[in-house]
C-alpha atoms as one frame of an Amber mdcrd trajectory, in Angstrom:
protein
 -42.624   4.707-118.433 -41.366   2.059-116.038 -44.508  -0.075-114.538 -45.054
  -2.457-112.299 -46.521  -6.066-113.196 -49.241  -5.533-110.823 -50.045  -2.032
-111.725 -49.343  -1.316-115.500 -50.394   2.037-115.960 -46.978   3.839-114.473
 -47.340   6.434-112.067 -45.329   9.536-112.004 -41.662   8.675-110.880 -42.373
   5.011-111.216 -38.616   3.529-110.944 -37.420  -0.165-112.123 -38.074  -2.168
-108.486 -34.895  -3.341-106.714 -35.184  -6.850-107.230 -33.817  -5.667-110.704
 -30.808  -5.089-109.423 -30.229  -7.510-106.653 -31.532  -5.243-104.005 -34.943
  -5.021-101.794 -37.950  -8.070-102.092 -40.468  -7.812-105.056 -39.281  -7.070
-108.823 -41.503  -5.450-111.718 -41.013  -4.540-115.359 -40.204  -1.665-117.310
 -42.396  -1.043-120.499 -41.533   1.040-123.302 -43.882   4.276-124.759 -46.320
   3.742-127.135 -45.942   1.433-130.003 -46.404  -1.578-131.511 -42.913  -2.743
-130.127 -43.944  -2.059-126.513 -46.098  -3.589-124.059 -47.719  -1.292-121.334
 -50.726  -3.421-120.352 -53.538  -1.106-119.298 -51.708   1.307-121.631 -50.654
   4.761-121.091 -49.401   6.094-124.695 -51.208   8.244-127.079 -50.117   6.399
-130.069 -48.703   9.309-131.711 -45.335  10.164-132.774 -42.397   8.296-133.581
 -40.259   5.692-131.512 -37.066   7.580-129.795 -34.671   5.543-132.119 -36.533
   7.205-135.292 -38.865   4.057-136.428 -41.995   4.644-138.362 -45.152   6.185
-136.496 -46.721   4.153-134.387 -50.259   3.597-134.823 -52.990   4.258-132.210
 -55.622   1.459-131.613 -58.687   2.814-133.121 -62.351   1.705-132.345 -64.498
   1.479-135.984 -68.098   2.492-136.341 -70.841   0.187-137.313 -71.003  -0.307
-140.962 -74.929   1.128-141.138 -73.235   4.009-139.784 -70.342   4.540-142.323
 -72.521   3.408-145.418 -75.456   6.484-144.454 -72.177   8.953-143.671 -71.017
   8.085-147.188 -74.031   8.509-148.914 -74.212  11.735-148.206 -70.953  12.971
-148.733 -70.958  15.930-151.061 -68.278  14.527-152.894 -69.685  11.608-153.954
 -72.891  13.284-154.784 -71.422  15.979-156.658 -69.571  12.649-158.708 -72.854
  11.165-159.316 -74.351  14.585-160.393 -71.707  14.822-163.372 -72.101  11.171
-164.237 -75.835  11.432-164.966 -74.799  14.745-167.009 -71.978  13.231-168.851
 -74.042  10.087-169.659 -77.205  11.552-170.787 -75.461  13.723-173.196 -72.914
  11.092-174.173 -70.573  14.214-173.503 -66.624  13.745-175.212 -63.924  12.928
-172.535 -61.567  10.225-171.292 -61.129   8.739-167.826 -59.231  11.546-166.809
 -61.506  14.314-167.856 -64.007  15.908-169.984 -63.183  17.510-173.533 -63.017
  21.300-173.188 -66.249  21.951-174.531 -68.037  19.198-172.384 -66.131  20.919
-169.316 -67.289  24.314-170.068 -70.920  23.102-170.551 -71.059  21.490-167.033
 -69.442  24.253-165.130 -72.376  26.355-166.335 -75.074  24.035-166.031 -74.171
  22.143-163.059 -72.768  25.799-161.421 -69.528  23.969-160.783 -65.902  25.447
-160.480 -63.600  23.844-162.890 -61.492  22.476-159.710 -64.862  21.075-158.204
 -65.395  19.675-161.544 -62.297  18.002-161.989 -62.217  16.239-158.766 -65.921
  15.286-158.953 -65.074  13.688-162.612 -62.313  12.014-161.275 -64.460  10.343
-158.533 -67.071   9.537-160.820 -64.717   7.686-163.206 -62.366   6.436-160.177
 -65.385   4.845-158.746 -67.253   3.470-161.558 -70.353   5.841-161.861 -69.530
   7.058-165.528 -67.608   4.841-168.202 -66.200   6.475-171.432 -66.117   3.803
-174.096 -65.104   5.385-177.716 -64.563   8.508-175.912 -68.133   9.445-175.019
 -69.810   8.804-171.804 -72.171   6.335-170.738 -73.768   5.223-167.456 -71.195
   3.195-165.320 -72.101   0.013-163.525 -72.170   1.896-160.072 -74.023   4.777
-161.285 -76.882   4.374-159.040 -75.173   2.604-155.828 -75.564   5.803-153.657
 -79.453   5.883-154.022 -80.312   2.099-153.966 -76.832   0.354-152.990 -76.269
  -2.117-150.324 -74.253  -1.053-147.274 -71.381  -3.353-148.592 -71.736  -1.668
-151.910 -71.738   1.971-150.864 -68.842   1.378-148.535 -66.880  -0.137-151.255
 -67.763   3.007-153.533 -66.739   5.213-150.985 -63.338   3.194-150.294 -62.467
   3.460-154.043 -63.233   6.932-154.163 -61.072   7.556-151.223 -58.370   5.764
-153.002 -58.478   8.282-156.485 -58.192  11.080-153.878 -55.380  10.329-151.541
 -53.409   9.165-154.947 -53.015  13.297-155.733 -52.476  16.322-154.346 -50.495
  15.224-151.316 -53.886  13.854-149.111 -52.376  10.685-148.440 -49.834  11.984
-146.199 -51.846  14.290-144.492 -54.547  11.809-143.756 -51.728   9.634-142.552
 -50.914  12.004-140.342 -54.318  12.974-138.893 -54.568   9.069-138.597 -51.320
   8.710-136.626 -52.086  11.487-133.918 -55.661   9.701-133.297 -57.270  13.003
-132.271 -57.840  16.709-133.332 -55.129  18.545-134.720 -54.409  22.289-134.722
 -54.370  23.934-138.363 -51.176  25.373-137.689 -49.630  21.756-137.144 -51.645
  20.291-139.696 -49.834  23.100-142.171 -46.417  22.376-141.237 -47.667  18.117
-142.168 -48.761  19.364-145.087 -45.779  21.428-146.457 -43.928  18.060-145.258
 -45.945  15.908-147.171 -45.833  18.332-150.154 -41.885  18.181-149.874 -41.980
  14.381-149.964 -44.488  14.634-153.094 -41.245  17.236-154.765 -38.853  14.800
-153.907 -40.202  11.389-155.932 -38.808  10.382-158.842 -40.858  11.685-162.203
 -42.511  14.470-159.802 -42.533  17.862-161.387 -40.937  20.732-159.326 -43.616
  22.874-157.924 -44.197  26.447-159.396 -41.977  29.178-157.484 -44.317  30.796
-154.974 -46.980  28.779-154.833 -49.149  29.341-151.909 -49.132  26.326-149.870
 -52.220  28.048-147.498 -54.656  27.927-150.725 -53.130  24.401-151.039 -53.872
  23.162-147.516 -57.408  25.089-148.031 -57.955  22.951-150.865 -56.884  19.806
-149.483 -58.581  20.000-146.287 -62.534  21.057-148.600 -61.520  17.898-150.542
 -61.306  15.594-147.530 -64.247  17.316-145.918 -66.454  17.063-149.069 -65.633
  13.081-148.979 -66.720  12.962-145.292 -62.954  12.138-144.438 -62.472  14.923
-142.081 -64.841  17.492-139.472 -63.462  20.656-138.549 -63.794  21.662-134.857
 -62.554  24.563-132.618 -60.045  24.358-129.547 -61.636  25.669-126.252 -58.503
  26.274-125.101 -56.116  27.809-127.497 -58.765  28.863-129.520 -58.605  28.716
-133.390 -59.424  25.630-135.945 -58.988  21.987-134.975 -58.981  18.897-137.648
 -59.525  15.298-137.059 -60.547  12.558-138.979 -64.400  11.805-138.982 -65.648
   8.267-137.746 -65.902   7.672-141.824 -62.491   8.686-142.098 -60.951   6.965
-139.532 -62.653   3.640-140.978 -61.220   4.335-144.485 -57.667   5.327-143.424
 -57.124   2.348-141.057 -58.535   0.107-144.561 -55.752   1.987-146.604 -53.297
   1.684-143.974 -53.700  -1.776-143.659 -53.485  -2.437-147.227 -50.333  -1.039
-147.100 -48.975  -3.357-144.691 -48.967  -1.082-141.269 -50.320  -2.986-138.125
 -53.602  -1.148-137.561 -54.899  -2.338-134.302 -58.893  -2.287-133.384 -60.424
  -1.566-130.489 -62.776  -4.373-129.403 -60.616  -7.132-131.424 -58.584  -8.433
-128.753 -60.860 -11.859-127.982 -60.218 -12.699-131.203 -56.270 -12.048-131.885
 -53.607 -14.034-130.733 -51.491 -12.577-127.101 -49.002 -10.908-129.778 -51.304
  -8.747-131.096 -53.272  -7.964-127.597 -49.957  -7.149-126.315 -49.155  -4.611
-129.365 -52.968  -3.247-128.712 -52.151  -2.163-125.560 -48.964  -0.457-126.079
 -51.343   2.361-127.696 -54.174   2.104-125.307 -55.420   4.603-122.462 -55.937
   2.682-119.016 -59.600   2.204-119.578 -59.433   1.158-123.121 -56.271  -1.110
-121.881 -58.222  -2.672-119.319 -61.726  -3.592-121.339 -59.170  -5.274-123.743
 -57.559  -7.356-121.623 -60.859  -8.392-119.796 -62.024  -9.273-122.935 -58.970
 -11.367-124.262 -59.284 -13.170-121.018 -62.567 -14.101-120.880 -62.615 -15.619
-124.262 -60.063 -18.155-122.868 -59.720 -20.855-120.050 -57.038 -19.358-117.631
 -54.300 -22.096-118.560 -54.880 -21.485-122.160 -54.644 -17.667-121.780 -51.451
 -18.125-119.909 -49.826 -20.028-122.081 -50.588 -17.736-124.861 -48.946 -15.046
-122.978 -45.980 -16.940-122.189 -45.068 -17.867-125.560 -45.610 -14.495-127.119
 -42.938 -13.312-124.349 -41.086 -15.644-125.484 -40.873 -14.373-129.196 -41.479
 -10.582-128.528 -39.563  -7.659-127.769 -38.062  -6.815-124.299 -41.406  -4.324
-124.126 -43.580  -7.048-124.539 -42.170  -9.725-122.483 -42.724  -7.117-119.625
 -46.425  -6.544-120.720 -46.942 -10.333-121.116 -45.831 -10.832-117.289 -47.994
  -7.543-116.451 -51.366  -9.121-118.203 -50.445 -12.688-116.391 -50.995 -10.947
-113.262 -55.148 -10.996-113.921 -54.772 -14.372-114.516 -53.340 -15.213-111.026
 -52.791 -18.076-109.197 -54.054 -20.358-111.825 -50.828 -18.863-114.149 -48.560
 -20.104-111.924 -47.589 -23.359-113.610 -47.120 -21.815-116.842 -44.904 -19.406
-115.331 -43.095 -21.835-113.446 -42.481 -23.691-116.889 -40.964 -20.747-118.364
 -37.991 -20.859-115.736 -36.295 -23.283-117.788 -36.427 -20.493-120.920 -33.129
 -18.069-120.762 -35.043 -15.822-121.937 -37.964 -15.442-119.639 -36.340 -16.881
-116.521 -35.766 -13.849-115.065 -39.285 -12.563-115.457 -40.464 -15.796-114.668
 -38.568 -15.774-111.231 -39.428 -12.199-110.510 -43.492 -12.816-111.091 -43.207
 -15.831-108.917 -41.851 -14.270-106.125 -44.452 -11.729-106.311 -46.937 -14.583
-106.157 -45.619 -15.914-102.878 -43.656 -18.556-105.007 -40.051 -19.774-104.233
 -37.733 -19.264-107.260 -34.345 -18.224-107.220 -32.892 -15.649-109.047 -28.897
 -14.911-108.905 -26.888 -11.369-109.146 -26.622 -12.213-112.811 -30.073 -12.942
-113.503 -30.859 -10.028-111.934 -28.639  -8.061-114.103 -29.831  -9.103-117.482
 -33.590  -8.335-116.042 -31.994  -4.801-115.543 -30.732  -4.742-119.045 -33.806
  -5.757-120.310 -36.024  -3.798-118.663 -33.880  -0.971-119.846 -33.801  -2.461
-123.523 -38.064  -2.389-123.466 -37.828   1.477-122.193 -35.590   2.228-125.194
 -37.732   1.156-127.670 -39.881   3.657-127.493 -39.251   6.402-124.568 -36.540
   9.165-125.198 -33.425   7.782-123.726 -32.821  10.913-121.141 -36.473   9.663
-119.470 -35.133   6.004-119.591 -31.695   6.978-117.580 -34.375   8.600-114.946
 -36.556   5.378-114.689 -34.131   2.718-114.745 -31.880   2.792-111.807 -33.218
   2.151-108.629 -32.807   4.118-105.588 -29.239   3.622-104.754 -26.210   5.360
-104.101 -24.668   6.676-106.925 -21.325   5.462-106.171 -23.482   2.361-106.109
 -24.741   3.324-109.172 -21.251   3.579-110.949 -20.148   0.192-109.442 -23.574
  -1.698-111.038 -23.159  -0.328-114.467 -19.410  -0.681-114.943 -20.113  -4.604
-114.624 -22.933  -4.732-117.036 -21.012  -4.994-119.915 -20.670  -8.628-118.945
 -23.963  -9.384-119.572 -24.956 -11.437-122.575 -28.035  -9.291-123.832 -28.127
  -7.740-127.549 -29.085  -4.431-125.790 -26.770  -3.886-123.442 -24.275  -1.866
-126.050 -27.288   0.413-126.244 -28.560   0.986-122.891 -25.014   2.096-121.479
 -24.953   4.040-124.163 -27.981   5.673-123.066 -26.391   5.881-119.554 -23.046
   7.197-120.451 -24.866  10.166-122.609 -27.879  11.067-120.318 -26.808  10.440
-116.947 -26.460  13.346-114.927 -23.575  11.965-112.736 -20.369  12.380-114.090
 -19.075   9.210-112.638 -21.837   7.000-113.756 -21.785   8.238-116.735 -18.093
   7.762-116.599 -18.482   3.801-115.702 -21.438   3.392-118.473 -18.897   4.815
-121.161 -16.111   2.549-120.111 -18.561  -0.199-119.983 -19.830   0.249-123.004
 -16.382  -0.042-124.684 -15.743  -3.090-123.329 -19.397  -4.428-124.731 -18.880
  -3.477-127.836 -14.431  -4.860-128.147 -14.066  -8.193-129.449 -13.998 -10.915
-127.021 -11.954 -14.227-127.013 -14.980 -16.373-125.820 -18.563 -16.242-125.053
 -19.893 -12.920-122.910 -20.581 -14.133-119.406 -23.050 -13.074-117.041 -21.622
 -11.592-114.065 -22.242 -14.267-110.505
């Protein structure tokens, strides 16, 4: 959780450095667990799960496969091939139907001649109509403009049609929730965990206005099996085995990752991509790093810095820290370590910014520069570090990581005065300390300080001097 600016990847038991509280020599910064609001520069989060404050799931950065590889996988997807087969068969006989399905007589003939079940025919027809492989003017099937895309279309045409097929399928059968869950996890999921996600998605569907309730006794296991089969036939998921615990696992394929990345991005989600850091601004870099592992994080930092002269990189990082959350502030100064001495002018200029001053002073001190940091500013920095941790981490873990190795009496005295710190997150931090600090005296001091912080004040809150 808490990290050192010199080593953004945390080690077990790392605590906020003493300088943050007015003790010791050098300082550092804390950053939260994985998530866009966080800022672990070299990364240490999986990117899965939700933030500690009940926010939306944070999407992990993904690496996208080459488009030619994705198009090749889409061309052989069984569901697309079945959709083309149905489209050609229906168009050749000018079968009766609508966009929603073939007429009863035509459907019976299709299941017999094409050796498809009714369910398979229904899915294939929906995809054929939804992607433009077949059209039904006057309720008679005719070849659509995309009927030959699989065989002779360009890479872009194939991917566009596959994406339309994915959109058709995600709009039905609760597949959207399940595919999103797989993307959010960012790796293989055990079948029992996926079943729980599927049930949650099914319950969400039932609660939407206008959706009829599910029939009593519906077999959700059979529904999950059918949903997985559909996603696998479209090339969205792959099945595997868990070598350690046994049993089946499900994960998004490379084609599925690409498709869900596009789908979620169109819905407004932040969908970071590994390998794109060099073209993004500093804020996007820091957000992506929050969910990277150490190796990917270092690669992103190196690519981003290589595309900029040091002075420009330092200026962008300072600006992102100024505009960002507490977690991003800590992350920004951590990446500034990679620039080193050439970042000193930009960091020294940040001393004039009230939001950045404490972070800048600690950074300069670490790099052998003179910079004063008063007790009030150290207290503000402690709160800011704690706020960064609370953006994503469990409050119990924040309490363990945040406070320095001081005697409990000193911790209680320090916490008791934090209510005077002019920081928007001071009440949240004090509440976390009061609820989760293992020492009753420290917890009591935090509770009293939180009460004072919430109480109306006749004048502006001040920092302790």
